[in-house]
TILUMFI-100101 format. One line per 2 residues: their letters; for each residue x, y, z of N, C-alpha, C. Coordinates in steps of 0.1 Angstrom, whole numbers, plus 5000, padded with zeros to 4 digits. Each point is the difference from the previous one (the first is absolute). Layout:
a = X:Y:Z:X:Y:Z:X:Y:Z | ...
//
This chain:
mv = 6873:7498:1072:4997:4987:5012:5012:4991:4996 | 5002:4989:5009:5009:4991:4997:4994:4989:4998
pe = 5010:4992:4987:4993:4987:4997:4999:4987:5010 | 4990:4990:4996:4999:4992:5009:5010:4992:5005
wt = 5009:4994:4985:5013:4991:5004:5006:5006:5009 | 5001:5015:5004:5013:5000:5011:4995:5003:5012
ia = 4987:4998:5004:4995:4999:5011:5000:4988:5002 | 4995:4986:4994:5001:4986:4999:5015:4994:5000
sv = 5009:5005:4995:5014:4991:4999:5013:5010:5010 | 4991:5006:5012:5007:5007:5007:5000:4989:5014
pp = 5015:5001:5003:5003:4989:5016:4992:5004:5012 | 4998:4989:5008:4995:5006:5009:5004:5012:5011
ss = 4996:5004:5010:5003:5015:5010:5011:5002:5002 | 5007:4986:5005:5015:5001:5007:5007:5008:4989
hf = 4997:5002:4990:5010:5004:4990:4996:5020:4998 | 4992:5000:5004:4996:5013:5000:5006:5009:5015
sr = 5007:4998:5004:5007:5003:5016:5004:5016:4991 | 4990:5007:5011:5006:5016:4994:5005:5005:5019
rs = 5010:5009:4998:5007:5005:5012:4989:5012:5005 | 4995:4997:5014:4990:5006:5004:5007:5017:5005
gs = 4994:5008:5004:5005:5014:4996:5008:5005:4989 | 5007:5012:5004:5005:5007:4985:5015:5007:5005
st = 5006:4994:4992:5016:5007:5000:4997:5015:4992 | 5007:5008:5009:5003:5014:4994:5005:5001:4991
st = 5010:4987:4996:5009:5003:4986:4992:4993:4991 | 4994:4988:5000:4984:4998:4996:4993:5012:4989
ti = 4993:5004:5012:4993:5012:4996:5006:5011:4993 | 5011:5003:5001:5005:5012:4995:5004:4995:4986
sl = 5008:4988:5002:5004:4993:4981:4987:5000:4992 | 4987:4995:5006:4991:4995:4990:4989:5012:4999
ga = 5005:5012:5011:4990:5009:4998:4982:4997:4999 | 4994:5009:4993:4987:4998:4997:4995:4988:4996
ln = 5007:4991:4994:5000:4983:4994:4987:4994:5013 | 5007:5001:5010:4992:4992:5013:4987:5006:4998
ts = 4994:5010:5003:4986:5006:4997:4997:5001:4989 | 5002:4993:4990:4997:5004:4982:4987:4991:4998
ep = 4992:5003:4992:4988:4988:4996:5000:4988:4999 | 5012:4994:4987:5002:4988:5001:5011:4994:5008
rk = 5002:5006:5013:5008:4993:5007:4988:4996:5014 | 4991:5008:5002:4987:4995:5010:4998:4993:4990
el = 4996:4997:4989:4993:4989:4993:5002:4986:5002 | 5017:5002:5000:5012:4987:4999:4995:4995:5020
dg = 5002:5012:5009:4995:4994:5014:4987:4995:4998 | 4991:5003:4997:4986:4996:4998:5003:4986:4994
iv = 5005:4998:4988:5002:4986:4993:5006:4990:5010 | 5012:5003:5007:5007:4993:5006:4995:4998:5017
ak = 4989:5005:5003:4991:5002:5014:4993:4988:4996 | 4992:4999:4987:4993:4990:4995:5006:4986:4999
le = 5010:5001:4995:5008:4987:4996:5005:4994:5015 | 5001:5011:5010:5004:4990:5011:4989:4998:5006
at = 4991:5005:5002:4984:4997:5010:4997:4985:4989 | 5000:4999:4986:4999:4986:4996:5010:4990:4999
av = 5009:5002:5002:5011:4993:5007:4998:4993:5011 | 4997:5010:5011:4994:4991:5012:4988:4992:5002
aq = 4988:5010:4990:4991:4988:4999:5001:4986:4995 | 5013:5004:4988:4999:4983:4993:5014:4993:5010
ie = 5004:5007:5012:5007:4989:5013:4988:4996:5007 | 4992:5005:5003:4990:4997:5007:4989:4989:4995
lq = 4999:5002:4984:4989:4988:4996:5008:4986:4998 | 5017:5003:4999:5008:4987:5002:4999:4997:5009
dy = 5003:5004:5014:4998:4993:5011:4986:4996:5003 | 4989:5002:4995:4991:4995:5000:4996:4987:4996
ak = 5006:5003:4987:4999:4986:4992:5009:4987:5004 | 5013:5005:5009:5007:4989:5005:4992:4994:5015
gl = 4990:5009:5004:4994:4995:5015:4988:4992:4989 | 4991:5000:4988:4994:4994:4994:5003:4988:4997
ta = 5011:4998:4993:5012:4992:4996:4998:4986:5017 | 5008:5009:5006:5002:4992:5015:4988:4994:5004
qk = 4988:5007:5000:4989:4994:5005:4993:4992:4991 | 4999:4998:4983:5000:4988:4993:5008:4988:5002
na = 5012:5003:5002:5009:4988:4999:4995:4995:5014 | 4997:5006:5009:4997:4994:5017:4988:4992:4998
ls = 4990:5008:4989:4985:4994:5001:5002:4982:4991 | 5012:5003:4996:5000:4987:4987:5003:4988:5008
es = 5010:5004:5007:5008:4992:5012:4992:4992:5009 | 4993:5008:5004:4988:4997:5009:4989:4991:4988
lf = 4998:5003:4995:4991:4992:4992:5003:4985:4995 | 5014:5002:4997:5010:4986:4998:4996:4996:5011
vd = 5011:5001:5014:4999:4992:5012:4988:4999:5005 | 4991:5009:4999:4988:4997:5009:4986:4991:4992
hi = 5004:5000:4989:4991:4997:4993:5002:4988:4990 | 5006:5004:4992:5008:4988:4992:5004:4989:5003
qp = 5010:5002:5007:5007:4987:5010:4994:4991:5004 | 4990:5007:5009:4992:4989:5008:4992:4990:4990
iv = 4999:5006:4989:4991:4993:4994:5007:4989:4991 | 5010:5005:4995:5009:4989:4990:5009:4989:5015
sl = 5003:5005:5009:5005:4990:5012:4987:4985:4999 | 4985:5006:5000:4989:4993:5004:4999:4993:4987
me = 5005:4998:4991:4998:4998:4985:5009:4990:5000 | 5012:5005:5003:5011:4992:5003:4999:4983:5008
mn = 4992:5004:5011:4999:4992:5010:4991:4984:4996 | 4993:5011:4990:4986:4988:4996:5000:4996:4988
rs = 5013:5002:4993:5005:4999:4988:4990:4985:4996 | 5005:4990:5011:5002:4985:4999:4982:4998:4997
qm = 4993:5007:5009:4982:4999:4998:4996:5007:4991 | 5005:5005:4990:4992:5009:4991:5001:4995:4984
ld = 4992:5000:4991:4998:4995:4990:5010:5000:4989 | 5004:4994:4991:5007:5003:4991:4997:5010:4989
is = 5008:5013:5001:4994:5011:4992:5003:4996:4983 | 5010:4994:4999:5001:4997:4988:4991:4995:4992
al = 4991:4990:5007:4990:4997:4996:4988:5011:4998 | 5000:5004:5002:4990:5014:4992:5003:5006:4993
ee = 4990:5001:4990:5000:5010:4985:4999:5013:4998 | 5005:5002:4994:4998:5020:4998:4987:4999:4990
pl = 4996:5011:5005:4986:5003:4991:5003:5002:4984 | 4994:4999:4992:4999:4999:4987:5005:5014:4997
rh = 5010:5004:4987:5006:5014:5002:4987:5005:4985 | 4997:5010:5003:4993:5009:4988:5006:5001:4986
//
């Protein structure tokens, strides 16, 4: 079993680039290592890490989209709703009561 800290501290899948196909010299020099049980386990772990990295990238893109949507809504709220209210208040400032004459409620 692989400790969790090794899985969490592994860089994105771009660092896991493996050559496709097999070289004859690699097969001869490594012998049965490529077909050994630990190698199969390692390949499985690498495949899971690559899938996790892809999912993480997709979630980052999704989060960027949500942030852009939130920023657009915030700007729309300010431009379409808050600015008109502020401009009306500025135009009618001379007709407004003196706000400083109002008192705050007693604090408990």
